[in-house]
Gaussian input, Z-matrix of N, CA and C with variables (Angstrom, degrees):
# hf/3-21g

backbone

0 1
 N
 C     1     B1
 C     2     B2     1     A1
 N     3     B3     2     A2     1     D1
 C     4     B4     3     A3     2     D2
 C     5     B5     4     A4     3     D3
 N     6     B6     5     A5     4     D4
 C     7     B7     6     A6     5     D5
 C     8     B8     7     A7     6     D6
 N     9     B9     8     A8     7     D7
 C    10    B10     9     A9     8     D8
 C    11    B11    10    A10     9     D9
 N    12    B12    11    A11    10    D10
 C    13    B13    12    A12    11    D11
 C    14    B14    13    A13    12    D12
 N    15    B15    14    A14    13    D13
 C    16    B16    15    A15    14    D14
 C    17    B17    16    A16    15    D15
 N    18    B18    17    A17    16    D16
 C    19    B19    18    A18    17    D17
 C    20    B20    19    A19    18    D18
 N    21    B21    20    A20    19    D19
 C    22    B22    21    A21    20    D20
 C    23    B23    22    A22    21    D21
 N    24    B24    23    A23    22    D22
 C    25    B25    24    A24    23    D23
 C    26    B26    25    A25    24    D24
 N    27    B27    26    A26    25    D25
 C    28    B28    27    A27    26    D26
 C    29    B29    28    A28    27    D27
 N    30    B30    29    A29    28    D28
 C    31    B31    30    A30    29    D29
 C    32    B32    31    A31    30    D30
 N    33    B33    32    A32    31    D31
 C    34    B34    33    A33    32    D32
 C    35    B35    34    A34    33    D33
 N    36    B36    35    A35    34    D34
 C    37    B37    36    A36    35    D35
 C    38    B38    37    A37    36    D36
 N    39    B39    38    A38    37    D37
 C    40    B40    39    A39    38    D38
 C    41    B41    40    A40    39    D39
 N    42    B42    41    A41    40    D40
 C    43    B43    42    A42    41    D41
 C    44    B44    43    A43    42    D42
 N    45    B45    44    A44    43    D43
 C    46    B46    45    A45    44    D44
 C    47    B47    46    A46    45    D45
 N    48    B48    47    A47    46    D46
 C    49    B49    48    A48    47    D47
 C    50    B50    49    A49    48    D48
 N    51    B51    50    A50    49    D49
 C    52    B52    51    A51    50    D50
 C    53    B53    52    A52    51    D51
 N    54    B54    53    A53    52    D52
 C    55    B55    54    A54    53    D53
 C    56    B56    55    A55    54    D54
 N    57    B57    56    A56    55    D55
 C    58    B58    57    A57    56    D56
 C    59    B59    58    A58    57    D57
 N    60    B60    59    A59    58    D58
 C    61    B61    60    A60    59    D59
 C    62    B62    61    A61    60    D60
 N    63    B63    62    A62    61    D61
 C    64    B64    63    A63    62    D62
 C    65    B65    64    A64    63    D63
 N    66    B66    65    A65    64    D64
 C    67    B67    66    A66    65    D65
 C    68    B68    67    A67    66    D66
 N    69    B69    68    A68    67    D67
 C    70    B70    69    A69    68    D68
 C    71    B71    70    A70    69    D69
 N    72    B72    71    A71    70    D70
 C    73    B73    72    A72    71    D71
 C    74    B74    73    A73    72    D72
 N    75    B75    74    A74    73    D73
 C    76    B76    75    A75    74    D74
 C    77    B77    76    A76    75    D75
 N    78    B78    77    A77    76    D76
 C    79    B79    78    A78    77    D77
 C    80    B80    79    A79    78    D78
 N    81    B81    80    A80    79    D79
 C    82    B82    81    A81    80    D80
 C    83    B83    82    A82    81    D81
 N    84    B84    83    A83    82    D82
 C    85    B85    84    A84    83    D83
 C    86    B86    85    A85    84    D84
 N    87    B87    86    A86    85    D85
 C    88    B88    87    A87    86    D86
 C    89    B89    88    A88    87    D87
 N    90    B90    89    A89    88    D88
 C    91    B91    90    A90    89    D89
 C    92    B92    91    A91    90    D90
 N    93    B93    92    A92    91    D91
 C    94    B94    93    A93    92    D92
 C    95    B95    94    A94    93    D93
 N    96    B96    95    A95    94    D94
 C    97    B97    96    A96    95    D95
 C    98    B98    97    A97    96    D96
 N    99    B99    98    A98    97    D97
 C   100   B100    99    A99    98    D98
 C   101   B101   100   A100    99    D99
 N   102   B102   101   A101   100   D100
 C   103   B103   102   A102   101   D101
 C   104   B104   103   A103   102   D102
 N   105   B105   104   A104   103   D103
 C   106   B106   105   A105   104   D104
 C   107   B107   106   A106   105   D105
 N   108   B108   107   A107   106   D106
 C   109   B109   108   A108   107   D107
 C   110   B110   109   A109   108   D108

   B1=1.4793
   B2=1.5357
   B3=1.3246
   B4=1.4645
   B5=1.5202
   B6=1.3350
   B7=1.4683
   B8=1.5170
   B9=1.3373
   B10=1.4676
   B11=1.5172
   B12=1.3382
   B13=1.4665
   B14=1.5261
   B15=1.3318
   B16=1.4586
   B17=1.5224
   B18=1.3384
   B19=1.4628
   B20=1.5150
   B21=1.3410
   B22=1.4707
   B23=1.5245
   B24=1.3279
   B25=1.4668
   B26=1.5195
   B27=1.3464
   B28=1.4642
   B29=1.5190
   B30=1.3436
   B31=1.4648
   B32=1.5195
   B33=1.3318
   B34=1.4697
   B35=1.5240
   B36=1.3264
   B37=1.4696
   B38=1.5197
   B39=1.3392
   B40=1.4595
   B41=1.5216
   B42=1.3294
   B43=1.4711
   B44=1.5176
   B45=1.3267
   B46=1.4643
   B47=1.5319
   B48=1.3292
   B49=1.4700
   B50=1.5202
   B51=1.3426
   B52=1.4709
   B53=1.5172
   B54=1.3425
   B55=1.4703
   B56=1.5203
   B57=1.3440
   B58=1.4714
   B59=1.5255
   B60=1.3420
   B61=1.4719
   B62=1.5236
   B63=1.3412
   B64=1.4678
   B65=1.5189
   B66=1.3210
   B67=1.4640
   B68=1.5179
   B69=1.3265
   B70=1.4584
   B71=1.5180
   B72=1.3360
   B73=1.4694
   B74=1.5218
   B75=1.3322
   B76=1.4701
   B77=1.5210
   B78=1.3287
   B79=1.4650
   B80=1.5237
   B81=1.3312
   B82=1.4686
   B83=1.5258
   B84=1.3429
   B85=1.4684
   B86=1.5252
   B87=1.3298
   B88=1.4648
   B89=1.5158
   B90=1.3304
   B91=1.4714
   B92=1.5249
   B93=1.3368
   B94=1.4710
   B95=1.5280
   B96=1.3287
   B97=1.4691
   B98=1.5239
   B99=1.3284
   B100=1.4699
   B101=1.5247
   B102=1.3295
   B103=1.4682
   B104=1.5249
   B105=1.3336
   B106=1.4591
   B107=1.5142
   B108=1.3326
   B109=1.4693
   B110=1.5218
   A1=111.64
   A2=116.70
   A3=120.84
   A4=110.94
   A5=116.51
   A6=119.56
   A7=110.46
   A8=116.38
   A9=120.71
   A10=109.79
   A11=115.87
   A12=121.30
   A13=109.79
   A14=116.17
   A15=120.89
   A16=110.93
   A17=116.18
   A18=120.40
   A19=111.68
   A20=116.43
   A21=120.73
   A22=109.93
   A23=116.80
   A24=121.57
   A25=109.69
   A26=116.31
   A27=121.18
   A28=110.47
   A29=116.56
   A30=120.64
   A31=110.83
   A32=116.45
   A33=120.00
   A34=110.29
   A35=116.77
   A36=120.86
   A37=109.61
   A38=116.64
   A39=120.90
   A40=109.64
   A41=116.68
   A42=120.66
   A43=109.67
   A44=116.09
   A45=121.48
   A46=109.69
   A47=116.24
   A48=121.01
   A49=109.72
   A50=116.35
   A51=120.01
   A52=110.83
   A53=116.58
   A54=120.17
   A55=110.16
   A56=116.75
   A57=120.53
   A58=110.23
   A59=116.13
   A60=120.89
   A61=109.99
   A62=116.51
   A63=120.63
   A64=110.43
   A65=116.64
   A66=121.01
   A67=110.86
   A68=116.59
   A69=121.00
   A70=111.31
   A71=116.54
   A72=121.17
   A73=110.14
   A74=116.71
   A75=120.90
   A76=110.57
   A77=116.88
   A78=120.89
   A79=110.30
   A80=116.84
   A81=121.59
   A82=110.33
   A83=116.28
   A84=120.72
   A85=109.87
   A86=116.83
   A87=121.41
   A88=111.44
   A89=117.24
   A90=121.64
   A91=110.07
   A92=116.85
   A93=121.25
   A94=110.04
   A95=116.48
   A96=120.56
   A97=110.70
   A98=116.74
   A99=120.74
   A100=110.33
   A101=116.61
   A102=120.43
   A103=110.45
   A104=116.38
   A105=120.24
   A106=113.04
   A107=116.58
   A108=119.19
   A109=112.44
   D1=-37.81
   D2=-178.93
   D3=-63.29
   D4=-39.41
   D5=-179.23
   D6=-67.86
   D7=-36.60
   D8=177.72
   D9=-64.88
   D10=-46.03
   D11=179.17
   D12=-61.07
   D13=-43.41
   D14=178.75
   D15=-62.39
   D16=-39.64
   D17=179.02
   D18=-64.22
   D19=-41.59
   D20=179.21
   D21=-63.74
   D22=-46.08
   D23=179.11
   D24=-61.05
   D25=-42.49
   D26=-179.42
   D27=-61.60
   D28=-43.93
   D29=-179.87
   D30=-63.47
   D31=-42.47
   D32=-179.63
   D33=-65.83
   D34=-41.05
   D35=179.42
   D36=-64.96
   D37=-39.55
   D38=-179.19
   D39=-65.77
   D40=-39.13
   D41=177.27
   D42=-60.72
   D43=-42.22
   D44=-178.14
   D45=-64.54
   D46=-40.14
   D47=178.61
   D48=-62.42
   D49=-43.63
   D50=179.42
   D51=-63.44
   D52=-37.37
   D53=178.81
   D54=-64.94
   D55=-38.95
   D56=178.06
   D57=-64.57
   D58=-44.00
   D59=-179.37
   D60=-62.92
   D61=-47.20
   D62=179.73
   D63=-63.06
   D64=-41.52
   D65=179.03
   D66=-61.66
   D67=-41.35
   D68=179.28
   D69=-64.62
   D70=-43.62
   D71=179.16
   D72=-62.23
   D73=-45.52
   D74=179.92
   D75=-62.79
   D76=-38.81
   D77=179.15
   D78=-63.33
   D79=-43.65
   D80=179.44
   D81=-62.74
   D82=-45.35
   D83=178.80
   D84=-61.12
   D85=-42.39
   D86=179.33
   D87=-60.48
   D88=-44.23
   D89=179.45
   D90=-63.01
   D91=-43.80
   D92=179.77
   D93=-61.22
   D94=-43.74
   D95=-179.53
   D96=-64.45
   D97=-42.13
   D98=-179.29
   D99=-65.31
   D100=-43.73
   D101=-178.99
   D102=-70.62
   D103=-31.07
   D104=-177.31
   D105=-76.36
   D106=-27.14
   D107=-175.98
   D108=-83.84

């Protein structure tokens, strides 16, 4: 059960990391677009 719980937590944490990465990329693109226009 502990390994299953750990796996679920790991998956949720990994999702959060991906959201941070995507958010950062979108923020950079947004800044480039604003500065470019």
